[in-house]
N, C-alpha and C positions, 0 to 999 in steps of 0.2 A: 505493498500498499504508499502511495507517496507521501504522508503521514510520517511515517518512520527512520524514511530515510533522512528526515534533519537533524537527526535522536543518534549525531553520534558519542552522548558522555548520558553517565543513568541519572544525571539532574533533570537531560531533558525528557526522557525518555519517560523517569517517573511522572512530569507538568501532563507530557500526553497521555499516560494513563487517568492522572486527574480532569482533563479536558473529554475526556470519552467519558467519562463514568456522569459527569455536567450532562452531557449531550445523550445520553444514554445508547451513544451505539457501542459500550462494553459488551452488550448485549448480544452484537454481531459474532457468529464464530466465529469467523477471520478475522475480523480484530484480538479477538482473545485470544487466537489461535498466534498472532503474529506478536503480542502484548511477551505472551509464556517465553515464543524461540526469543524473542531480542531482549528481555530482562539474562535468561542462561547467555546469552554469549557479553552480556553487559559481566556474566561472574555470579548475580547472583538468584541462585536457584531457589533457594526459599521464593523471592516473588513470584519466581512465575509455576509454583506448587500451589502459590494462596489465587494466584489469578485463575488455577485450572479448580483449586477447590469450589472457588465462590462464584462461575461460572451460572447463572441462572436457569438455565436447560443442562439436558441431560449432555456430554460433550458427544461428538462425535467421534470414529473410525478417527480421522485425519487431526482432530485435537490430540486424542490420547497417541498419537504416531509421534506427535510434535513434542511431548510430553517425555515420552521413551528416548526421544534423539536426543533430549537436553540431556537426559541425567547419563546416556551414553555418552558426553563427550565428556561428563566430568569421570570416569571410569565408573559408575557406579551400576557395576553389572546385574548382581542380585536385586537390586530396586526396577530395573529395566523389567526384569523374569517377573518381579512380583504386580509391579504395572497392569505389563500379559494377563497373567493370570485375572486380576480383577475386574479387567476388560471383559474376560472373557466369563466369567461369572455373573456380569449385568446382561448377558447376550448382548453388548453390543457389536455390531455388522462386521468383521476384521479386514479392515483393504490390505491391495498389495503393498500398500505405502509402510505397514507397519513391521512386516515380515521381513527386511534386510537390519532394522537396529535388532528385534530381537536375536537374530542366527548373530551376529554381531556380538551380542553380551553374553548367548552360550558359547562362545570363542572364548569371551575372556574367563566366564566361571572354570573352566573345560571340562563340563557335563557331557560326557557325550551323549547320557540317558535320554536329558530332557531335550538334546540339539536330534538327537534320530522320533520323537515323539511329536516336537516339532516337524519335522519333515514330514511325516504320515499329515498330520493335519491338512500340512500346502499340497500333499497330495488330495486330502480328499478335498479339496476345496474348489479343485480343479485349475491350482495355481502353480502347479511343478512347469509350465512349459515358458514363465514367465523370463525370460532373459533376466535383468537384473535378480530373481529371487534365486533363480537358478545359479548363479555368479559368485550371489552370498550362500550360498549352500559349499558351492562349492570350497571357497572360505573359509568358510566350517571345520568341512571334511579335512583341509591341509590343517588350519592350523590344532586339528585335534589330532595330528600324524593316522589318523583313520586316509593311506593314500587308495588303497585299493575301492572306498568309497565316491571319495574324491574324483579318480578318473573315470567311476558309472554313470555321476553326473553328468563330467564335462563329457562322455560316451555318448549318453541321450536328449546333449544338446541340441534343438533343433536347427539355432542361431547363433556358431561364434565368433565373436570378437574381440579386440581389442584387451579388453577389460578378460574375459570368461578365459583367454590364455594365454595371457600376465598369470589372471591367479594360477591357473593349473603348471604354470614352468616354476611357479617362486611356491610353489607346496611342496612341488619334489626336490626344490632347492634349496629351504630350510629344512627338509627330513631328510638332508644327506644323501637324497640319488640323481646328484650334480647329472648324470648323465641324461636320465631320464629328460631331464629337465631341459639341456642343450635339445634332443630329439624333438620333445616339441616345439621348442623354437625353430626347429628346421621343419617340423612341420606348417609353425605357423608361416614364415617367409615363401615355401615348395605352394602354399593355400594362396598367396596372394595379400594376406593380409600388414599391412606395414606398422614394423615393432613403432610403442612410441618410447618415452623414457624410461617409463617404467617397467615396459618389457626390457629391454636393454639392460634396464640395472640387474635384473637377474642372472640376465645372460650372462652377465659380466659376473656376478658371485658366482657363478655355476660352474665359469673357467677357472674362477678360480680356486673352488675346491679339485673342480678333475684337473690342476696343474697342465693343462695341454695348451702350450705354447699357440700352434698352430688351429686356433678353435682360437685364441684369444687376438691374435693376431685377427681372425675374422669376423668375431666381436668386433672389434674398432672399426673396422673396414666398415658395416653397417652402419655405425654411429658417423662417422667421416660421412658415408653417400649421403643419409637423411639429415646432413646438416642439425641433430644434435645434440653436439657437442659444448652447447653454449651451457648447459644444464649440468649444472656444481655436483652436487653430488652422483651424476653419471661419471662423471671428470676423478671424481675423489677415487671409486670404487672402480674407478681404468687404471686407476695407478696400483691399488687397493692387488684388482687381480695380475700388473704385471712383472709383478713383486711375487708374486702367492707361483707363479710360475718361473720364476727367478728370471725373468726378463727387466734389471735394474734399469740398464737404459731405456727402453719400452716406457718404463715409468716417471723417471729421468724427461724423456721427453714429453711427456702428454704435462707436466711440469712448470716444466721451461716457454711452453709454452700459451699459459695462463696470463689473460692478463691482469686479470686484478685476483691473484691467490687467495683464498680465503684461510678462515682460522684449520678449519675441516683439508684442504688439500695443503696448507704447511705441511698439518698433521702426519698426515697422509704418506706424506715422504719420509718424515722423518723417522715414519714404520719400517717403510722401507726398506730405507738402511739399514734399522737391524734387522729385518726380517734378511736381509743377503750377510748379516756379519758387518754391515760397516758403521761400525759405530763413533771413529772417530769424523766419519760425512754427517753424521746423524746428531752430534752435538753442532760443526758448522753450522747448519741449520738452522737449527735453532737459535742462533745468534744470527744469524741473517734475518730471519723473523723478528725479533726485538728491534734488529737496525732496522728492518723496515716499517716497525709503531704497530706491527698486527699482536695483537693479544691473545696468549696461547689459552686453554683452555685445560682440564681437570686430564684428557686424553695424550693431550699434548706431552704436560709434565709426566706421564708414566710410563712413555714414551724412551722421554729423554731418563728418566730413573734407571732406565733398563738399561740403557746405555753406557750408563754411568755401572752398573750394578755389571755390565760384563769387563767394562776395563779394568775393575777395583779401582775407580780413582773415588777414592774419601772423601776428598776435599773441596773437589765437582760437585758431587753429589748430596756432602752440606750445602754447599750453594744453593743448589736448588731446592734442599728442603726450605731454607731462611725465601725465598723466593711465596714458593708454598707459599709459608704463614703471610708473608706479607700480600701477599694477595685473596686471606683469607680460604684458600682452599682446601685447609688440611680439615674440615668436617666432611666430603666424600669420604668414602667406606673402599672406594679402591684404591685413593692414592694414598689409605691408610694402609692397603695391604702391598703396593708397592715402595712404598718406605722404606717396611718389615724385610722386603726381599731386595730392596739393597742396602743397606745392613747387616744381611743374614752372607750375602754375598763379599763384605768386604769384611767378615766374622767378628761382627760387633751385637753380640748377640746383646749385651744391658744395654743396648739401643735397641735393638727388637725389641727384648721382653717390655721394656719402658713406654713401648710405644703402643703397643700390645692396651696396655692397664691408661693410657692416655688416650686414645683415636677408637680402640675398638673392643672397649671389656667387653658387651656385652651384645656385639658380634659377632657369628660364626664364622665372617668370610675373614676376619683378621688372626682368629684362630686357627682356621685352618691352614693359612698361609704359614703358617707356624711350623702348625707341627709338623708339615706336609715341608717344609724345608727345610726343618733341624733330623728329618727321618733323612733324607735324601745327599746331605754331607758325611751322619755318621752319628749324628749327635741323638742317641736313641732310647738314653735314659731318660735324656728332655725332652724328646718326645710325649715319651709317655707318663710323665710328671705333664707336662701342658696338657696331655688329655684329662688327667686324673683330676685337675683345675679347674676344665673350661665342667666339667661334670659336679665338680661342688657347686661351681656358681652356678647351675640348675640350666646351663647350656645348652641344651640337644645339640648332640652329633649326628650331621651329616653322613650319607654316605661315604662325601670324601674323606673325614677328619676320621669316621671311623677306619677307611683302607690304608689311609694314612698310618693309623696307629699298629692296625693290624702286621703291618712291614716293620713297623720299628720293633714289636714284640717279637718278631720271627727274628729280627738282628741280634736285640739285646740277649739272644737266651734264654728269657723266660716264657715257660708253655702253662704254667698258669694265666700268668697276666692276659696273653692270648686265647684260653681258652673265659676269660669272665668276657672279655668283651665280644667274641664268640656267641657268649648266652646273651650278652644285653642286646646282639642281634635278630637271635631269636625271641627273647621277648618283643622287639620290636616287629616283628615280620617283615625284616628287610630282604627283599628279595633282587637287589641294586646288585645286576654284574662284577660291577667293576669291584664292588666290597665279599662278591661271593668268588671271585680270580685271587683274590687280596688272600682270603682261608687256607684253598687250595695251595697256593704258596708259601706260609705257615706252618699247614700242616705239613709238606715234604720238607720241609728244613727243617723241621724236628723226627723226621726218619716215621714219621705215623702216616704213612703212604694213604693203609685203608681208611682215616677217616677223611682225609681226601678228596680219595675217591667215592666217598658218600655224601658227598659235595655233590663233586663233579657230575655223578646220578643223577640229582634230582634238578640240577638245573634243564628246562627244558628243553630254552633256546638259546645252544650255544655256541659264541662266536669263536673266531678264529684263536682268538687272546686264550680263553677257555679250556680250550682244546691244546694249547703251546704249552699254558699251565702246568696241566694238569700231563702231557708228555714229557715234559722237566722235571716234574717229581718222579715219576717213571725212573728218567735216564741218570740224576741224581744220588736213588737209593738202591743204583744197580739192579734194577729193576728192566733192563734195555727190554724186555722182551715182547711186556706189554706195554712200552715205548712204542716199541716197532706196528704192532698191533690197531695203534692206533692210528700212525699214522697211516696206514693200510685201508681202516676202516673212514676216515675221511678222502684219499684218495679214491678209493672203491665208490662212495657216496653221493661225489664228487662235488663235497663243499671247499670250503674257500681255502687255499693255505698259500702260506703268506715265506718271506725267507726264514724268520723265525724257525719257523715247521719242520721246513726240508735241512735246520741247522738241528735243529734236536735230533732228528733222524739219525743226521750223519753223526751226529756224537753217540745215539744210540749206540750204531754198529763197529763205531768204533769202540765202542767197553765191551762190547763180544770177540769182536774178532769176525764181525758177521760180513767180509769181500763180498758174499754173490748179492746179498744183498745192500751193503754201500753201493752196487757198479750199479742194481737196479736204480736208489735212490739217485744215483746220478747223470742217467738215462733221463728222470723224469726232467731234473732241472732243466735239461736242456730242454726239450720239446714240451715243457711249458711255455717255455721263452723267457724261462728266471736269467736278466741282467744277472752281467759279471758282477761278483760281490770278492771285496774283501775274504768277510769272517765266512762265505761260506767256500772259497777254494783255497782257505787256509786250514779249514774243519778237512777238506778234500784230504788234502795235503794229509795231514796228521792220521786220519782212518788208514787210507791205504798203506800206506807205514807198517800203521800196527796190527793191521791186517794182511804185511810180508809182501804187500809189493811194491816195495820201492820204485820199478821204474817208474808207474804208474806215476806214483806223489812226485818225484822227478818232475811229469811230466805235467802235470797239474802246478806246480812251482815256478818252474818255467814261464809258462804261460799264464801265468799272473802279468797285468802293466802295472798293477802299485802292490810295491809289496809293505807292512811293515813291520814292527820290531817283533811279534809275535806271530808275524809269515815265515819270514829268516829266522827265528829260535825254531820252528816247527820241524825244521825242513837240516836244521843241526839236529834237532832232537832222534830223527827219520833217521841219518845217519850212525848219527850212535847206540840209537837198536839194534840196527845192524850190521855192528864192529866196522864199520867203517870210517875208521878214527881220522883216516889224513883226508877225506872227502871233508867231513865235517871243518878239521885244521883249518879247512880251505875255503868252505865258503863261512867262515867265520870273517876270516882276513877279507873275505867281495864286500861282507857285509858292512863292514868297519870303512873301507875304504868308499865305498859308493854313500857314505855319509848318516848314516842308521847307527844309533849308540846302542850297543846294546844295556837289556837289564838285567836287572835279578835273573828271572828267569832262562835270558838265551845264557848266564854263563852257568845253574844250574845243569841247562841242558849236556853244554859243553865239556862242564868237570862234568857228565854223569859217564860220556861220549869216552872220556880220558878213564874212569871208571873199568867199563869194560871191555876197553882195549888191551890193561895194563899199564899207558901208557906215564908212567907217572911224574916225568922230568916236563913234560909237557902241562900236567893236572895242577902239578907246582905253582908253572908261568901264569896258565889263564888266573888259579885262586889269588897270590900276591899283585896282579894287575887289575884286580877289581877295584883296588879303592883309585886307581890312576883316571877312574869312568866316574867316580863317583857313588861308588855302589862298595855301603859297610856289608860284609860276609856275616848271614844268616844262621839257625842254625841250620840249615839243609844247605846250605855250602860245605859249614865243617863238619858236616855229617858225612857229605859224598866226598873230602876229603881222607877222612879218617879212614874210610871202606877203601878208597884207592890206595891209600899207604898199606896199613894191617895187607889187603889183600896179599901188595906186592912182598910183604915179609919185614917194614920198616912199622912194626909193632912199636917200638920205641917213639918212634918219629910221632908217632900217631898219638902217643896216649903224651908227649912232649905237648902236642899240638892242642891238646884237648885243656891240659893243665895251665897254656898261655892264654884263653879262652878270656874277654873284657862277660859273656853272656852266658847265662844258666847254664847249662848241661842240661839237656834232655836226652830223653829215652834211645833216643834215633840215636845218637854218637857214643852215645855207650854202647850197647847192639850193635854198631857198625867196628867197632872195634873187639867186640868179643866175638864178632864172625869170625876176625881175622888173625884172634886167638886160638878158638880150636882150627883153623884150619893150618897153620905152623906151629900146634901143639903145646901154643905159650900158658902153660898152665900157669906159672909165677903170678901173672898178671889177672886171671880169673881170679881168684877171690878176694883183692881189692877191688876190680871194675861189679861185683856180682853185689859186694854193700857199697858203692853208689848208686847199682842199680835199683834194688832196694827198699832205696829212698826216695827213689822216685816212684808220683803216681802217676802208673798210664792205664790204660783200656785196653790197648796195644797185645792178646796170649803170644806173641809171636816173640816174641825177647826172653818168656820167662818159661814158652816149647823150649825157642833155643840155647836155656841155658841148663834145662831140664838135662837135653839131648848131649848136651857137653859132658855133664857128672855120669852118665847111666854107657856114653864112649869110653868113659877114663874107669867103670865099673864103683864109680861110689853111688851104690845104688839107692842108699841110704837121704844124700843129699836129692838127689834126682827123685824125689819121692818126697822130701819137704817142700821143692818147689811147686811140685805140682800141686799141693796140699795152699801152697800159702796161694797159691790163681784160684783154686773153688773157694776160701776162707775169704778173697774178695770180688766173688760173685763171677769172676770170669770162668770160661769156657770154648776151648781151643776149637774155632772154622774148621772143620774141614775141606781140606782141597780139594778141589776138582779142578776136569780138565773139559774142555769144548772142544768139537770138535764136528765142520763142515761138513755134511753128506746131505747129496743131489738137495739141495737148495733150501737143506734147514739147518740147523742149530742142537746138537745131542750134545746134552750136560753129564758127567760121566765123574762119582766121587766114591771115595773107599768106602766099600762095606754096601754102595748104593744097590739097592736093588728093583728099585722101583721102576727101571725098562724092560717093556715088556718083549721082546727080542733076549733080554738077557740069560738067560736058559741057553738059547742057540747059541749066545756069545760064548761064554763060559767052552759049551760044551767043544767051539769048534779052538776058541784056544789052546783046546790039553790036545785036540786032535794035531793041532797048524806044530805042535811044539813040541809030539814024538816027531812028526814027521820030522823037522827041524835038527833035531838031538839023532837020526838015523843018517843025515844027509850031510854029518860033521855041521853044520851051521847055525852059528853063536854070533851075536851083537851086530855089527852091520851084515853082515849075512848074509841074516834073518830078514833085516831090513830088502834087503838087495831080494831075496827068494820072492818073497811078498809081491814082488811085483811084478812078477810074471804068473798073476794068477787071472784065473778068465773073470769072477770074482773082485776085482779091482777094489770097488768101495769098499767088501766084507773085510778085506785084508787089510786095509789102512787105517777102519775102523780097529780090527786087531791090535795090530801094528800100535796104536795112538794109545788103546787098552794097555 
């Protein structure tokens, strides 16, 4: 109405309202409806309600619809639904204008049940063919993550315009299905429907999530051809899109072509620099932003704090903190988390905890940030204490804080704490995948694989992360067969498999020495199109070496375009375990010459290689050179050099080296010396070693068994029995040794006294016959092995020889 156009203030609107009452025009439904809308736009929803409540006649459907829309503007979604139900109860005829607002309110409260009932009412009223209502239904189902329902509505639409297509594209993208969103964008273009800035923004977001540069450039081309580049938010999203596709120059070019970059544009390019690891450039850009007199917002400051955190710039970060305080931004919760993240990255724990209590004592976000950071940087006990403090303050933990605390309890070594958190999860009925995966990982680390598997089995919708957690749990606990069974289940059921899945499967084959299965997995890595990966190639090198195929291990290592210190160390270990000490030494020198600095594991592997080959002088040389590379020998290095010296007969030198150690001498070091004394019959040292060994607490039964066997070999049965009794008194039991053998692509395991194999009777019968036959032919030792190779049934003879 023309009268309302002049009302630019609340005062003028109130005066107009008074004039309408005096003249009686307030009884006009159109005038009252306009008053309701105008008051809401002025921010006085209470006045809108008063006009509606005092209207002389029963309000019509249009007036109800305007009041609902006014509540919707103020995000009062529950009240919108309540108004709709009141309207229905008064048997007011519902017009099509009402439904879009109610559907939007349903999305706001997230109640799918109400939404489906509303959809049913729309169908009964025959309004399901209305384009505006169909688009609203599409948006509601998309926001409630019901993509199948959203797609069904879309497919049944008689007329599809740019709005409905933009809605379905956005639904796919927001729900993590970027590929499907881009497919709908292609359909939109092929149907000749001109994309607007909203649909282009969704397409750019899809490209960012999909990470495909070719598609990103195509979307950018559409923006340029349709001259949509003037939209500020779209340009910012294009910058973000290119940064997510690791094309920083593309993001820079868009920013440079902006005539008047906004705060959001400056923030977008700063975030792009951070995304690409160009933290110096991000800070330089922030300085340019200040020089251009553009005011940063909270998001800008979060990005700059991230830059300072990654660079470890404490002084500069503190300056940013002061800037935030001067601009009165410190009340922002996200800024509080960013500040905690920054101080934690600079190892300022006191500052982190002070910020927690000053800025976010009652905010779950800040608590989560600090608990997660403590868990990530190794402050596990501190993370658990924080979690307990949060509970004491009455703050209900969410899935994020629970998962971080579970991970911390797994690393701190307290199963009781982990079980208490698990009980808390059960009481609250949390079935969040993030939490359940953390529980699987925790129980696996404690060796409680059955408990981990019970959780795994109860998860109905398992993601690839869940499968990987359980596979890793089996492999870490030596149950590699079950890990491979899970891998096969994933593969043959066509479930999602990623790099971590392949890596875990390779490690399981390595643990078992399962060459045929390892080759099969290697083949699947190639046929599935998995890109060359440093970690997978290193694992393959290790697997082939441990399975006895040194040549293929060398081939995988040589094919690696990039080699880390872990890759070099794995190949050195491969040569060492195959007794090729000269190749191990040559490779160590080549690694150093290529500029790769050896680490603790590298030296452990080269010392082990020297020990296997009995290369005493070389072993001494490498051990003494460790400090030249800034590496202080640990107990494992000392155990290796002691083993080398004592095996070579220099027992006195090994004993002298142990006495010179500044580190606590553990059981592995004394055990290495003890084995050397056994080999060289140095009984004079055994008793002193025994006293030292008995004072050390260890769960490894191997040292007790070795000591008992030494006494038994010397005929000292009383001492042998004492050691066995001591082992049993400590609750330790000797783990039976076993051997594995691969026959017809299947792994068989044999242990002493094991009668579980279904062919065991036939095997023993064959061995007796074979032994008699060998004795008749005078074959012993190596001759027995050569005789077996001439048999027709080669697999049975190999089994016999292995046994």
